[in-house]
OpenMM code with the backbone's topology and positions (N, CA, C; nanometers):
from openmm import Vec3, app, unit

residues = "MET PRO LYS ARG PHE SER ARG ARG VAL VAL ILE VAL CYS ASP ALA LEU ASP GLU MET ASP GLU THR GLN GLN ARG GLN ARG ILE PHE PRO LEU PHE HIS GLU MET LYS ASP ASN GLY PHE SER PHE PHE LEU THR SER ARG PRO HIS PRO ALA ASP VAL ARG GLU SER PHE CYS ASP ALA ILE GLN ILE ASP ILE ILE PRO ASP PRO LYS ASP LEU ASP LEU HIS VAL ARG ASN ILE LEU ASP ARG SER VAL LYS PHE LEU ASN VAL ILE ARG GLY SER HIS ARG VAL ASN LEU GLU SER ILE VAL SER THR LEU VAL ALA SER ALA GLU GLY MET".split()
positions = [
    Vec3(4.5336, 14.1809, 9.8414),
    Vec3(4.5740, 14.1422, 9.9743),
    Vec3(4.7247, 14.1115, 9.9738),
    Vec3(4.8016, 14.1669, 10.0671),
    Vec3(4.9462, 14.1412, 10.0703),
    Vec3(4.9761, 13.9964, 10.1074),
    Vec3(5.0869, 13.9469, 10.0526),
    Vec3(5.1302, 13.8108, 10.0838),
    Vec3(5.1856, 13.8076, 10.2256),
    Vec3(5.1613, 13.6974, 10.2918),
    Vec3(5.2131, 13.6797, 10.4266),
    Vec3(5.3283, 13.5803, 10.4206),
    Vec3(5.4300, 13.6090, 10.4932),
    Vec3(5.5450, 13.5211, 10.4979),
    Vec3(5.5408, 13.4401, 10.6269),
    Vec3(5.5890, 13.3195, 10.6165),
    Vec3(5.5988, 13.2334, 10.7331),
    Vec3(5.7031, 13.2902, 10.8290),
    Vec3(5.6811, 13.2705, 10.9544),
    Vec3(5.7771, 13.3168, 11.0547),
    Vec3(5.8821, 13.2099, 11.0851),
    Vec3(5.8798, 13.1044, 11.0092),
    Vec3(5.9756, 12.9956, 11.0300),
    Vec3(6.1124, 13.0361, 10.9761),
    Vec3(6.2140, 13.0121, 11.0542),
    Vec3(6.3510, 13.0411, 11.0141),
    Vec3(6.4270, 12.9088, 11.0072),
    Vec3(6.4933, 12.8862, 10.8937),
    Vec3(6.5759, 12.7674, 10.8766),
    Vec3(6.7191, 12.8136, 10.8549),
    Vec3(6.8090, 12.7618, 10.9358),
    Vec3(6.9503, 12.7951, 10.9239),
    Vec3(7.0203, 12.6788, 10.8551),
    Vec3(7.0978, 12.7101, 10.7529),
    Vec3(7.1700, 12.6084, 10.6764),
    Vec3(7.3184, 12.6199, 10.7101),
    Vec3(7.3776, 12.5075, 10.7451),
    Vec3(7.5213, 12.5039, 10.7736),
    Vec3(7.5785, 12.3799, 10.7057),
    Vec3(7.6652, 12.4020, 10.6094),
    Vec3(7.7215, 12.2946, 10.5292),
    Vec3(7.8588, 12.2545, 10.5823),
    Vec3(7.8881, 12.1265, 10.5757),
    Vec3(8.0214, 12.0710, 10.6033),
    Vec3(8.0661, 12.0895, 10.7477),
    Vec3(7.9828, 12.0486, 10.8412),
    Vec3(8.0219, 12.0553, 10.9829),
    Vec3(8.1517, 11.9792, 11.0086),
    Vec3(8.1722, 11.8703, 10.9348),
    Vec3(8.2916, 11.7887, 10.9524),
    Vec3(8.4196, 11.8631, 10.9148),
    Vec3(8.4076, 11.9700, 10.8371),
    Vec3(8.5254, 12.0462, 10.7971),
    Vec3(8.5605, 12.1566, 10.8966),
    Vec3(8.4740, 12.1772, 10.9951),
    Vec3(8.5046, 12.2753, 11.1000),
    Vec3(8.6014, 12.2129, 11.1996),
    Vec3(8.6809, 12.2956, 11.2625),
    Vec3(8.7691, 12.2483, 11.3682),
    Vec3(8.6838, 12.2131, 11.4901),
    Vec3(8.7066, 12.0944, 11.5456),
    Vec3(8.6226, 12.0482, 11.6566),
    Vec3(8.6301, 12.1392, 11.7780),
    Vec3(8.7499, 12.1724, 11.8218),
    Vec3(8.7610, 12.2503, 11.9457),
    Vec3(8.7393, 12.3997, 11.9257),
    Vec3(8.7834, 12.4528, 11.8144),
    Vec3(8.7717, 12.5971, 11.7921),
    Vec3(8.6344, 12.6391, 11.7396),
    Vec3(8.5654, 12.5488, 11.6698),
    Vec3(8.4393, 12.5889, 11.6061),
    Vec3(8.3204, 12.5054, 11.6517),
    Vec3(8.3273, 12.3733, 11.6365),
    Vec3(8.2093, 12.2914, 11.6659),
    Vec3(8.1709, 12.2955, 11.8131),
    Vec3(8.2681, 12.2910, 11.9036),
    Vec3(8.2349, 12.2945, 12.0459),
    Vec3(8.1685, 12.4261, 12.0856),
    Vec3(8.1948, 12.5298, 12.0116),
    Vec3(8.1334, 12.6600, 12.0406),
    Vec3(7.9960, 12.6746, 11.9767),
    Vec3(7.9806, 12.6227, 11.8556),
    Vec3(7.8571, 12.6485, 11.7807),
    Vec3(7.7456, 12.5482, 11.8120),
    Vec3(7.7785, 12.4254, 11.8473),
    Vec3(7.6743, 12.3258, 11.8728),
    Vec3(7.5808, 12.3662, 11.9864),
    Vec3(7.6318, 12.4135, 12.1010),
    Vec3(7.5385, 12.4578, 12.2059),
    Vec3(7.4468, 12.5714, 12.1588),
    Vec3(7.4986, 12.6584, 12.0753),
    Vec3(7.4174, 12.7663, 12.0199),
    Vec3(7.3069, 12.7088, 11.9305),
    Vec3(7.3412, 12.6108, 11.8470),
    Vec3(7.2413, 12.5456, 11.7621),
    Vec3(7.1294, 12.4853, 11.8474),
    Vec3(7.1662, 12.4163, 11.9554),
    Vec3(7.0662, 12.3509, 12.0405),
    Vec3(6.9778, 12.4544, 12.1110),
    Vec3(7.0363, 12.5624, 12.1554),
    Vec3(6.9584, 12.6689, 12.2192),
    Vec3(6.8612, 12.7309, 12.1186),
    Vec3(6.9095, 12.7555, 11.9977),
    Vec3(6.8235, 12.8133, 11.8951),
    Vec3(6.7105, 12.7167, 11.8577),
    Vec3(6.7417, 12.5865, 11.8500),
    Vec3(6.6391, 12.4859, 11.8203),
    Vec3(6.5303, 12.4897, 11.9269),
    Vec3(6.5707, 12.5019, 12.0528),
    Vec3(6.4748, 12.5083, 12.1631),
    Vec3(6.3881, 12.6335, 12.1559),
    Vec3(6.4311, 12.7334, 12.0795),
    Vec3(6.3565, 12.8581, 12.0648),
    Vec3(6.2871, 12.8697, 11.9289),
    Vec3(6.2688, 12.7553, 11.8612),
    Vec3(6.1872, 12.7536, 11.7414),
    Vec3(6.2586, 12.7590, 11.6077),
    Vec3(6.3895, 12.7660, 11.6076),
    Vec3(6.4632, 12.7662, 11.4811),
    Vec3(6.4717, 12.6239, 11.4263),
    Vec3(6.4811, 12.6136, 11.2960),
    Vec3(6.5024, 12.4843, 11.2306),
    Vec3(6.6380, 12.4886, 11.1616),
    Vec3(6.6967, 12.3709, 11.1442),
    Vec3(6.8298, 12.3628, 11.0852),
    Vec3(6.8338, 12.2602, 10.9739),
    Vec3(6.9184, 12.2883, 10.8756),
    Vec3(6.9562, 12.1921, 10.7728),
    Vec3(7.1077, 12.1877, 10.7782),
    Vec3(7.1612, 12.0774, 10.8305),
    Vec3(7.3052, 12.0651, 10.8519),
    Vec3(7.3590, 11.9515, 10.7658),
    Vec3(7.4794, 11.9699, 10.7136),
    Vec3(7.5436, 11.8617, 10.6392),
    Vec3(7.6781, 11.8293, 10.7019),
    Vec3(7.7125, 11.7011, 10.6964),
    Vec3(7.8401, 11.6546, 10.7501),
    Vec3(7.8646, 11.5133, 10.6999),
    Vec3(7.9890, 11.4787, 10.6896),
    Vec3(8.0222, 11.3382, 10.6705),
    Vec3(7.9939, 11.2700, 10.8040),
    Vec3(7.9719, 11.1399, 10.8021),
    Vec3(7.9291, 11.0727, 10.9261),
    Vec3(8.0385, 11.0444, 11.0289),
    Vec3(8.1661, 11.0654, 10.9940),
    Vec3(8.2720, 11.0194, 11.0836),
    Vec3(8.2966, 11.1011, 11.2101),
    Vec3(8.2746, 11.2316, 11.2189),
    Vec3(8.3061, 11.2981, 11.3463),
    Vec3(8.2090, 11.2551, 11.4574),
    Vec3(8.2640, 11.1974, 11.5633),
    Vec3(8.1811, 11.1465, 11.6733),
    Vec3(8.1001, 11.2580, 11.7388),
    Vec3(8.1579, 11.3764, 11.7536),
    Vec3(8.0847, 11.4850, 11.8204),
    Vec3(7.9636, 11.5298, 11.7396),
    Vec3(7.9724, 11.5219, 11.6070),
    Vec3(7.8582, 11.5574, 11.5224),
    Vec3(7.7494, 11.4516, 11.5391),
    Vec3(7.7872, 11.3245, 11.5313),
    Vec3(7.6886, 11.2154, 11.5475),
    Vec3(7.6198, 11.2244, 11.6830),
    Vec3(7.6976, 11.2457, 11.7890),
    Vec3(7.6420, 11.2495, 11.9242),
    Vec3(7.5527, 11.3716, 11.9459),
    Vec3(7.5949, 11.4853, 11.8963),
    Vec3(7.5209, 11.6080, 11.9204),
    Vec3(7.3861, 11.6104, 11.8483),
    Vec3(7.3789, 11.5420, 11.7332),
    Vec3(7.2562, 11.5461, 11.6541),
    Vec3(7.1968, 11.4064, 11.6335),
    Vec3(7.2148, 11.3183, 11.7324),
    Vec3(7.1691, 11.1798, 11.7193),
    Vec3(7.0169, 11.1693, 11.7071),
    Vec3(6.9444, 11.2678, 11.7573),
    Vec3(6.7984, 11.2623, 11.7501),
    Vec3(6.7426, 11.3320, 11.6256),
    Vec3(6.8308, 11.3847, 11.5412),
    Vec3(6.7880, 11.4562, 11.4203),
    Vec3(6.7553, 11.3575, 11.3084),
    Vec3(6.6708, 11.4008, 11.2175),
    Vec3(6.6430, 11.3213, 11.0973),
    Vec3(6.7699, 11.3220, 11.0123),
    Vec3(6.8109, 11.2054, 10.9667),
    Vec3(6.9342, 11.1953, 10.8886),
    Vec3(6.9051, 11.1325, 10.7534),
    Vec3(6.9672, 11.1874, 10.6514),
    Vec3(6.9528, 11.1367, 10.5156),
    Vec3(7.0926, 11.1144, 10.4591),
    Vec3(7.1194, 10.9939, 10.4122),
    Vec3(7.2472, 10.9659, 10.3480),
    Vec3(7.2383, 11.0086, 10.2020),
    Vec3(7.3333, 11.0886, 10.1589),
    Vec3(7.3394, 11.1314, 10.0198),
    Vec3(7.4631, 11.0683, 9.9578),
    Vec3(7.4408, 10.9809, 9.8610),
    Vec3(7.5507, 10.9084, 9.7987),
    Vec3(7.5531, 10.9439, 9.6501),
    Vec3(7.6645, 10.9989, 9.6020),
    Vec3(7.6695, 11.0382, 9.4608),
    Vec3(7.6716, 10.9173, 9.3678),
    Vec3(7.6194, 10.9381, 9.2499),
    Vec3(7.6258, 10.8362, 9.1458),
    Vec3(7.7720, 10.8219, 9.1038),
    Vec3(7.8240, 10.6998, 9.0940),
    Vec3(7.9643, 10.6817, 9.0538),
    Vec3(7.9987, 10.7493, 8.9210),
    Vec3(7.9020, 10.7579, 8.8298),
    Vec3(7.9264, 10.8254, 8.7014),
    Vec3(7.9529, 10.9745, 8.7229),
    Vec3(7.8775, 11.0357, 8.8156),
    Vec3(7.8987, 11.1773, 8.8454),
    Vec3(8.0349, 11.1990, 8.9105),
    Vec3(8.0714, 11.1085, 9.0010),
    Vec3(8.2012, 11.1183, 9.0671),
    Vec3(8.3142, 11.1012, 8.9659),
    Vec3(8.2996, 11.0068, 8.8739),
    Vec3(8.3972, 10.9846, 8.7674),
    Vec3(8.4145, 11.1120, 8.6842),
    Vec3(8.3041, 11.1726, 8.6444),
    Vec3(8.3086, 11.2955, 8.5645),
    Vec3(8.3752, 11.4089, 8.6415),
    Vec3(8.3430, 11.4202, 8.7698),
    Vec3(8.4024, 11.5247, 8.8537),
    Vec3(8.5545, 11.5077, 8.8633),
    Vec3(8.6000, 11.3851, 8.8886),
    Vec3(8.7443, 11.3576, 8.8983),
    Vec3(8.8126, 11.3898, 8.7657),
    Vec3(8.7540, 11.3480, 8.6558),
    Vec3(8.8124, 11.3766, 8.5241),
    Vec3(8.8220, 11.5275, 8.4988),
    Vec3(8.7189, 11.6027, 8.5354),
    Vec3(8.7212, 11.7479, 8.5163),
    Vec3(8.8328, 11.8135, 8.5968),
    Vec3(8.8514, 11.7678, 8.7186),
    Vec3(8.9590, 11.8237, 8.8021),
    Vec3(9.0950, 11.7900, 8.7426),
    Vec3(9.1144, 11.6642, 8.7039),
    Vec3(9.2437, 11.6234, 8.6476),
    Vec3(9.2714, 11.6933, 8.5148),
    Vec3(9.1689, 11.7133, 8.4348),
    Vec3(9.1866, 11.7821, 8.3058),
    Vec3(9.2332, 11.9263, 8.3218),
    Vec3(9.2042, 11.9865, 8.4359),
    Vec3(9.2449, 12.1258, 8.4596),
    Vec3(9.3817, 12.1367, 8.5276),
    Vec3(9.4402, 12.0242, 8.5627),
    Vec3(9.5697, 12.0254, 8.6305),
    Vec3(9.6838, 12.0101, 8.5302),
    Vec3(9.7553, 12.1180, 8.5081),
    Vec3(9.8675, 12.1157, 8.4136),
    Vec3(9.9746, 12.0176, 8.4611),
    Vec3(10.0048, 12.0174, 8.5896),
    Vec3(10.1068, 11.9245, 8.6416),
    Vec3(10.0665, 11.7799, 8.6171),
    Vec3(9.9405, 11.7481, 8.6441),
    Vec3(9.8944, 11.6113, 8.6234),
    Vec3(9.9030, 11.5721, 8.4759),
    Vec3(9.8576, 11.6601, 8.3891),
    Vec3(9.8607, 11.6301, 8.2455),
    Vec3(10.0033, 11.6093, 8.1967),
    Vec3(10.0982, 11.6854, 8.2498),
    Vec3(10.2388, 11.6674, 8.2126),
    Vec3(10.2917, 11.5315, 8.2579),
    Vec3(10.2509, 11.4868, 8.3755),
    Vec3(10.2936, 11.3553, 8.4249),
    Vec3(10.2362, 11.2454, 8.3361),
    Vec3(10.1098, 11.2570, 8.3027),
    Vec3(10.0441, 11.1562, 8.2182),
    Vec3(10.1118, 11.1485, 8.0808),
    Vec3(10.1382, 11.2637, 8.0219),
    Vec3(10.2003, 11.2661, 7.8879),
    Vec3(10.3419, 11.2099, 7.8895),
    Vec3(10.4124, 11.2305, 8.0005),
    Vec3(10.5524, 11.1894, 8.0065),
    Vec3(10.5754, 11.0501, 8.0606),
    Vec3(10.4703, 10.9751, 8.0854),
    Vec3(10.4884, 10.8432, 8.1459),
    Vec3(10.4155, 10.7360, 8.0653),
    Vec3(10.4816, 10.6222, 8.0536),
    Vec3(10.4193, 10.5085, 7.9865),
    Vec3(10.3507, 10.4174, 8.0875),
    Vec3(10.3819, 10.4356, 8.2161),
    Vec3(10.3261, 10.3486, 8.3195),
    Vec3(10.2015, 10.4075, 8.3850),
    Vec3(10.1809, 10.5387, 8.3734),
    Vec3(10.0661, 10.6033, 8.4367),
    Vec3(9.9520, 10.6074, 8.3363),
    Vec3(9.8375, 10.5579, 8.3791),
    Vec3(9.7220, 10.5469, 8.2915),
    Vec3(9.6057, 10.6261, 8.3521),
    Vec3(9.5489, 10.7178, 8.2749),
    Vec3(9.4393, 10.8022, 8.3232),
    Vec3(9.3224, 10.7184, 8.3736),
    Vec3(9.2851, 10.6168, 8.3002),
    Vec3(9.1692, 10.5346, 8.3392),
    Vec3(9.1901, 10.4683, 8.4745),
    Vec3(9.3100, 10.4144, 8.4975),
    Vec3(9.3353, 10.3478, 8.6259),
    Vec3(9.3382, 10.4485, 8.7409),
    Vec3(9.3894, 10.5683, 8.7153),
    Vec3(9.3918, 10.6717, 8.8185),
    Vec3(9.2495, 10.7146, 8.8540),
    Vec3(9.1679, 10.7397, 8.7518),
    Vec3(9.0294, 10.7817, 8.7771),
    Vec3(8.9534, 10.6726, 8.8500),
    Vec3(8.9622, 10.5495, 8.8041),
    Vec3(8.8867, 10.4407, 8.8685),
    Vec3(8.9338, 10.4186, 9.0121),
    Vec3(9.0637, 10.4313, 9.0386),
    Vec3(9.1144, 10.4158, 9.1753),
    Vec3(9.0633, 10.5270, 9.2654),
    Vec3(9.0655, 10.6505, 9.2170),
    Vec3(9.0156, 10.7634, 9.2967),
    Vec3(8.8655, 10.7515, 9.3254),
    Vec3(8.7890, 10.7135, 9.2254),
    Vec3(8.6442, 10.6986, 9.2437),
    Vec3(8.6140, 10.5858, 9.3433),
    Vec3(8.6845, 10.4745, 9.3286),
    Vec3(8.6621, 10.3606, 9.4197),
    Vec3(8.7024, 10.3954, 9.5619),
    Vec3(8.8125, 10.4663, 9.5786),
    Vec3(8.8597, 10.4973, 9.7139),
    Vec3(8.7756, 10.6068, 9.7805),
    Vec3(8.6992, 10.6821, 9.7028),
    Vec3(8.6112, 10.7848, 9.7600),
    Vec3(8.4972, 10.7213, 9.8383),
    Vec3(8.4623, 10.5974, 9.8045),
    Vec3(8.3547, 10.5236, 9.8722),
    Vec3(8.2292, 10.6088, 9.8885),
    Vec3(8.1906, 10.6793, 9.7817),
    Vec3(8.0685, 10.7587, 9.7838),
    Vec3(8.0795, 10.8944, 9.8486),
    Vec3(8.1958, 10.9297, 9.8993),
    Vec3(8.2115, 11.0586, 9.9664),
    Vec3(8.2265, 11.1703, 9.8673),
] * unit.nanometer
topology = app.Topology()
chain = topology.addChain("A")
for resn in residues:
    res = topology.addResidue(resn, chain)
    for name in ("N", "CA", "C"):
        topology.addAtom(name, app.Element.getBySymbol(name[0]), res)
C-alpha cells in the first residue's frame, strides 16, 4: 500500500526582526494572515523587540528560546579566534584581556 502524505503545509520564516519593516514586513504579514486563514501553518522566529511583529502575531503560540551562556561563550570565542585583526590587537596589548572581552560580550548579549 502506498504511503499517504499529510496535506498540511508549514511555512518556516526565520529572523522576522531582521527584515526591513516597511519594505518587507508590511508586505508579507498580510500575506501570512491570509494564508493562515486558508489552512497554512507557520513557524516564525523573531527577537521580541519589533512592535509590529508582536502586534501582528499576538495571538500566536510563543516560545522563548534562550541559549545556554556556555554555548554563547564558546560561540564568541570561535568568532574571535577566526579574526586576524582581533588576534593582532590582543597580542599587541597588555591592557586588552580575552577573558574580559568574552565575558562582557556574553553578558551584554542578554541571551540573544
